[in-house]
C-alpha positions in Angstrom: 20.1 16.1 19.4 18.9 13.8 16.5 15.6 11.9 16.6 17.6 8.7 17.1 19.5 10.2 20.1 16.3 11.3 21.7 14.8 7.8 21.3 18.0 6.1 22.6 18.2 8.5 25.6 14.6 7.4 26.6 14.3 4.4 28.9 10.7 3.5 27.9 11.7 3.6 24.1 14.7 1.4 24.8 12.6 -1.0 26.7 10.1 -1.4 23.8 12.5 -0.8 20.8 15.6 -2.4 22.2 18.8 -1.1 23.7 19.9 -0.1 20.2 16.4 1.2 19.3 14.7 -0.2 16.2 14.3 3.3 14.8 15.3 3.6 11.2 15.3 5.9 8.3 12.4 4.9 5.9 13.2 1.9 3.8 16.1 0.6 6.1 14.1 -1.8 8.3 14.3 -5.4 7.2 11.1 -7.3 6.3 11.8 -9.7 9.2 12.6 -6.9 11.7 11.6 -7.6 15.3 8.4 -5.8 16.3 7.8 -3.2 17.4 9.9 -0.9 15.3 9.7 2.6 13.8 10.8 4.4 10.7 11.1 8.1 9.9 11.3 10.2 6.8 11.3 13.9 5.9 8.0 14.6 4.0 8.3 18.4 3.8 9.8 21.6 5.0 11.4 24.8 4.0 14.2 27.2 5.0 13.3 29.7 7.7 13.5 33.1 6.1 15.9 35.6 7.7 16.0 39.3 7.3 19.3 40.3 5.6 20.7 37.0 4.7 20.2 33.3 3.9 18.4 31.0 6.2 20.3 29.6 9.1 17.5 27.3 10.1 15.3 24.8 8.3 11.8 23.8 9.2 11.2 20.1 8.5 8.2 17.9 8.6 9.2 14.3 9.5 6.7 11.4 9.3 7.2 8.7 11.9 5.6 5.3 11.3 5.4 2.8 14.2 4.8 -1.0 13.3 4.0 -4.0 15.3 2.3 -7.4 14.9 0.2 -6.7 18.0 -2.2 -3.7 18.5 -1.3 -3.1 22.1 2.4 -3.2 21.3 2.1 -0.7 18.4 0.1 1.6 20.7 2.7 1.2 23.5 5.6 2.0 21.2 3.8 4.9 19.6 3.0 6.4 23.0 6.7 6.0 24.1 8.0 7.5 21.0 5.6 10.5 21.1 6.3 11.1 24.8 10.1 11.1 24.1 9.9 13.4 21.1 7.3 16.0 22.2 9.6 17.9 24.6 11.9 18.6 21.6 9.4 18.9 18.6 5.9 19.6 18.0 3.4 17.2 16.5 2.1 18.7 13.3 -0.5 15.9 12.5 -1.8 12.5 13.4 -2.0 10.6 10.1 -4.0 7.5 11.2 -3.9 3.9 12.2 -4.1 1.0 9.8 -3.4 -2.7 9.4 -1.5 -4.0 6.4 -3.5 -6.6 4.6 -0.5 -8.8 3.6 1.7 -8.6 6.8 -1.2 -8.0 9.3 1.1 -5.5 11.0 -0.5 -2.6 12.8 0.7 0.9 11.9 0.4 4.2 13.7 1.7 7.3 11.9 2.2 10.9 12.8 4.2 14.0 11.6 6.7 16.0 13.6 7.3 19.7 13.0 11.1 20.4 13.6 13.4 23.4 13.4 17.0 22.5 12.8 20.0 24.8 12.6 21.7 24.6 9.2 25.3 23.4 9.1 27.4 25.8 7.1 30.2 24.3 5.0 
């Protein structure tokens, strides 16, 4: 399952992020996006080495940033997203909490460690 499919399947995430969850690839959320919302981007990774052949799986590090204009709202959305994703992927790091000086939006960010099978063409 993709990250978006996991988030969409989770009732708490849909309650907080919308029926079609506001969970976007980095750079795809509009500046006036309804809050809370989250973005994701791959920030690292490597092929998983196999004996006797090329890798059939990749290890990816994916950063998730959760935004809201209210502290409690960003915390609730973060908790929902984390709880939805942890059964499938391991959290590699907690990257902090901050408040944007220009927009005043709150942000909580963390990184997932994911293993994904490679698609062969």
